[in-house]
C-alpha positions as CSV (number, residue, x, y, z in Angstrom):
1,X,-159.2,107.0,196.7
2,X,-158.2,105.3,193.4
3,X,-160.3,103.0,191.3
4,X,-158.5,100.9,188.6
5,X,-159.5,98.8,185.7
6,X,-158.1,97.0,182.7
7,X,-159.3,95.6,179.4
8,X,-158.9,92.1,180.9
9,X,-160.9,92.8,184.0
10,X,-163.7,91.7,181.9
11,X,-166.9,92.2,183.9
12,X,-166.4,95.2,186.0
13,X,-169.5,95.9,184.0
14,X,-171.5,99.0,183.7
15,X,-174.5,98.3,185.9
16,X,-178.0,99.4,186.2
17,X,-180.6,98.0,188.6
18,X,-184.4,97.6,188.8
19,X,-186.1,97.3,192.2
20,X,-187.7,94.0,193.0
21,X,-189.2,95.4,196.3
22,X,-191.4,98.4,196.8
23,X,-189.8,101.5,195.3
24,X,-191.0,103.4,198.4
25,X,-188.6,101.3,200.6
26,X,-185.6,102.8,198.8
27,X,-186.8,106.4,198.6
28,X,-184.5,107.4,201.5
29,X,-181.5,105.9,199.7
30,X,-181.7,108.1,196.6
31,X,-179.1,110.7,195.9
32,X,-179.7,114.4,196.4
33,X,-180.1,114.9,192.6
34,X,-183.8,115.0,191.6
35,X,-183.9,114.2,187.9
36,X,-187.1,113.8,185.9
37,X,-187.6,110.4,184.3
38,X,-186.8,111.8,180.8
39,X,-183.6,113.3,182.2
40,X,-182.5,110.0,183.7
41,X,-183.1,108.3,180.4
42,X,-181.2,111.0,178.5
43,X,-178.2,110.4,180.8
44,X,-178.4,106.7,180.3
45,X,-178.5,107.2,176.5
46,X,-175.4,109.3,176.9
47,X,-173.7,106.5,178.8
48,X,-174.4,104.0,176.1
49,X,-172.9,106.5,173.6
50,X,-169.8,106.8,175.7
51,X,-169.5,103.0,175.7
52,X,-169.6,102.9,171.9
53,X,-167.0,105.6,171.7
54,X,-164.7,103.8,174.1
55,X,-165.2,100.5,172.2
56,X,-164.1,102.1,168.9
57,X,-160.9,103.6,170.4
58,X,-159.7,100.6,172.5
59,X,-160.0,98.0,169.8
60,X,-156.4,98.9,168.7
61,X,-155.0,98.9,172.3
62,X,-155.0,95.4,173.9
63,X,-153.1,96.6,176.9
64,X,-155.5,99.5,177.7
65,X,-156.1,100.2,181.4
66,X,-157.3,103.1,183.4
67,X,-157.6,104.4,187.0
68,X,-159.8,106.9,188.7
69,X,-158.7,109.3,191.4
70,X,-161.8,109.9,193.6
71,X,-162.2,112.4,196.4
72,X,-165.4,112.7,198.5
73,X,-167.2,110.4,196.0
74,X,-166.4,112.6,193.0
75,X,-164.0,111.9,190.1
76,X,-161.1,114.3,190.1
77,X,-158.9,112.6,187.5
78,X,-158.7,109.8,185.0
79,X,-155.4,108.1,184.2
80,X,-155.2,106.0,181.0
81,X,-152.3,103.7,180.1
82,X,-151.6,101.3,177.3
83,X,-152.7,103.8,174.7
84,X,-149.8,105.2,172.7
85,X,-151.4,107.9,170.7
86,X,-151.8,111.1,172.7
87,X,-155.1,112.1,171.0
88,X,-156.7,108.7,171.7
89,X,-155.5,108.7,175.3
90,X,-156.9,112.2,175.9
91,X,-160.2,111.2,174.3
92,X,-160.5,108.2,176.6
93,X,-159.7,110.3,179.7
94,X,-162.5,112.7,178.8
95,X,-165.1,110.0,178.0
96,X,-164.3,107.9,181.0
97,X,-164.6,111.0,183.2
98,X,-168.0,111.9,181.8
99,X,-169.2,108.3,182.1
100,X,-168.2,107.9,185.7
101,X,-169.6,111.4,186.6
102,X,-173.0,110.4,185.0
103,X,-173.0,107.1,186.9
104,X,-172.4,109.0,190.2
105,X,-175.2,111.5,189.4
106,X,-177.9,108.9,188.8
107,X,-176.9,106.4,191.4
108,X,-180.0,104.7,193.0
109,X,-182.5,106.7,191.0
110,X,-185.2,104.9,189.1
111,X,-186.5,105.7,185.6
112,X,-190.2,105.5,184.6
113,X,-190.3,101.7,184.8
114,X,-188.4,101.4,188.1
115,X,-185.0,100.7,186.6
116,X,-182.0,102.0,188.6
117,X,-179.1,103.1,186.4
118,X,-176.4,102.7,189.1
119,X,-176.3,100.7,192.3
120,X,-174.1,100.3,195.4
121,X,-172.9,96.8,194.4
122,X,-173.1,95.5,190.9
123,X,-174.3,91.9,190.0
124,X,-171.4,89.5,190.0
125,X,-170.8,86.2,188.2
126,X,-170.3,83.7,191.0
127,X,-167.6,81.7,189.2
128,X,-165.4,84.7,188.5
129,X,-164.7,87.0,185.5
130,X,-162.4,84.5,183.7
131,X,-165.0,81.8,183.7
132,X,-167.7,84.3,182.7
133,X,-165.7,85.2,179.6
134,X,-165.1,81.6,178.8
135,X,-168.8,80.6,179.1
136,X,-169.9,83.5,176.8
137,X,-167.2,82.9,174.2
138,X,-167.8,79.2,174.2
139,X,-171.4,79.8,173.4
140,X,-170.7,82.4,170.7
141,X,-170.9,81.6,167.0
142,X,-170.2,84.0,164.1
143,X,-172.9,83.3,161.5
144,X,-171.3,82.4,158.2
145,X,-173.6,84.7,156.1
146,X,-172.6,87.7,158.3
147,X,-168.9,86.8,157.8
148,X,-169.3,86.4,154.1
149,X,-170.9,89.8,153.8
150,X,-168.4,91.5,156.1
151,X,-171.0,92.4,158.8
152,X,-168.9,93.2,161.9
153,X,-168.8,95.4,164.9
154,X,-169.7,95.5,168.6
155,X,-173.1,94.4,169.9
156,X,-173.9,95.6,173.4
157,X,-176.0,93.1,175.3
158,X,-178.1,94.6,178.1
159,X,-179.5,92.0,180.4
160,X,-181.4,91.8,183.7
161,X,-179.9,89.7,186.5
162,X,-182.8,89.1,188.9
163,X,-182.7,88.5,192.6
164,X,-182.3,84.8,192.0
165,X,-179.3,85.2,189.8
166,X,-181.3,84.4,186.7
167,X,-181.4,86.3,183.4
168,X,-185.1,86.8,182.5
169,X,-184.5,89.5,179.9
170,X,-181.9,90.6,177.4
171,X,-181.8,93.1,174.6
172,X,-179.1,94.7,172.4
173,X,-177.8,98.1,171.3
174,X,-175.5,98.6,168.4
175,X,-174.1,101.2,166.0
176,X,-173.3,98.7,163.3
177,X,-174.2,100.1,159.9
178,X,-175.2,97.6,157.3
179,X,-177.9,97.1,154.6
180,X,-178.0,93.4,155.6
181,X,-180.4,93.8,158.5
182,X,-181.2,90.1,158.8
183,X,-177.5,89.3,159.3
184,X,-177.1,92.0,161.9
185,X,-180.1,90.4,163.7
186,X,-178.3,87.1,163.6
187,X,-175.3,88.7,165.4
188,X,-177.5,90.2,168.0
189,X,-179.3,86.9,168.6
190,X,-176.0,85.1,168.9
191,X,-174.7,87.6,171.5
192,X,-178.0,87.4,173.5
193,X,-178.0,83.6,173.6
194,X,-174.3,83.5,174.7
195,X,-175.0,85.9,177.6
196,X,-178.2,83.9,178.6
197,X,-176.0,80.8,178.9
198,X,-174.7,82.4,182.1
199,X,-178.2,82.5,183.7
200,X,-178.5,81.2,187.2
201,X,-174.8,81.8,188.1
202,X,-175.0,85.4,189.2
203,X,-175.1,87.1,192.6
204,X,-177.6,89.9,192.4
205,X,-176.8,93.6,192.6
206,X,-177.4,95.4,195.9
207,X,-178.6,98.7,197.2
208,X,-177.8,99.2,200.9
209,X,-177.1,95.5,201.2
210,X,-180.5,94.5,199.8
211,X,-180.5,92.2,196.7
212,X,-182.2,93.7,193.7
213,X,-182.7,92.8,190.0
214,X,-180.0,94.6,188.1
215,X,-179.1,95.1,184.4
216,X,-175.5,94.7,183.1
217,X,-174.1,95.6,179.8
218,X,-171.6,93.3,178.0
219,X,-169.9,94.4,174.7
220,X,-169.5,91.5,172.3
221,X,-167.4,92.2,169.2
222,X,-167.7,90.4,165.9
223,X,-164.7,90.7,163.6
224,X,-164.7,88.6,160.5
225,X,-160.9,88.4,160.5
226,X,-160.9,87.0,164.1
227,X,-163.2,85.1,166.4
228,X,-165.9,86.9,168.4
229,X,-164.5,88.4,171.5
230,X,-165.6,90.1,174.8
231,X,-164.2,93.5,175.5
232,X,-164.0,95.1,178.9
233,X,-163.4,98.7,179.9
234,X,-166.4,99.8,181.9
235,X,-165.8,100.7,185.6
């Protein structure tokens, strides 16, 4: 089995899910792995670090794409194209392999607050990926003060899509280093508001065909030499 993705397939997003029904109802759907809550959260932290690493590498490769070779539900190979430098391509292959392996291990397992880090079917924007990209980018602004001070980088917006397709919660994660914390906060707020502009237009994620509230992660990049942009690379 082969899974493919490209930088332009914008929202094959990295998904998580939080149960909106009784957790007991889904006990039988969990994977064989039996992680503690702290172990699940550690794996999720690793996944966010993988996303940051990928973001840094692919910013120089607009034609980046990838494919997974999967056998019996396990990743056996990662194929990366559109990356000219051998060292960068090999790094991406390793990171994407580890990311997908982590996702498979923690599929349908809840953390201490009932959040599932991987689900059967991720939440989908009902109007399509291209329209999703347009809605977010049309609602993004790059604060002038942040531009003037050269505050730039990628903000990861993590947001819940509930079982009604609404976005009741969103937060951010970033590795941007700056002494201008207030300007960084402005970037984070802009990214959150742009994502919230898509609220109400989502199909909820599913576990065994049952709609659940799910969390998606969208990378929003602010580059003071260009307009803010949405990157995509997560399977």
